[in-house]
Every structure is written in C-alpha cells, then in structure tokens.
C-alpha positions, 0 to 999 in steps of 0.5 A: 385286666385283673389277675386270675386266681386259677391256672388249670390244665385241661385236656380237650380232644387229646390236646392240653390247654392251660385255662386261666380263670377266676372260677373254681377249678372244678367248674373250669374242668367241668366246662372243659369236659363238656367242650371235649364231649361236644367235639367228640360228638361232632367227630363221631359224626364227621370223621373226615373233618380236620380238628379245626373244623370239628372244633368250629362245628362244636362251637356252633352247636354250643352257641345254638344251645346257648341262644335257645336257652337265652330265648327260653329264659327271656320268654320265662321272664316275660311270662313272669312279668305278665303274671305279676301284672 
C-alpha cells in the first residue's frame, strides 16, 4: 500500500475522524461535509434511530445516487457511441 500524502481531521455528525488520503485537503473536507449533510438529513427524518442506523441509511442513499449517476453516465456514453456510427 502506498503512503498517503494528506491526513485531515473532519467532523461528521459531531464525531471527529482522521481521513488519510491522496486527494487535496479541500476535496476531503468537501466530501466529509457532504456525508455530514446527508446523515443530518436522515437524522431529521428519523430522530428515533441510533447513529449507526442513521449512518447506514445515509450510505444507502448516497450509493443510490451513485448508482443512478453511473447508469446515466453509461446511457450517455452509449448515446454518444450511437451518434458516432
């Protein structure tokens, strides 16, 4: 495994985490803030759930968005290839 050039401390849902990564610190902070935002959205709709369940639901929502973006990207690539033919 390679060495990570950045060690960034972020706060997600009032917990501090140290993230090791090769990406720029601002990118890491931005990603962490988006995760924090998504967990807080889930928390506002599901106040009775414990933190772990809120985090899992946020992860499911994030992955759903990711899969939909992948599918849309693939559809655009296929359309582009059709246009080239």
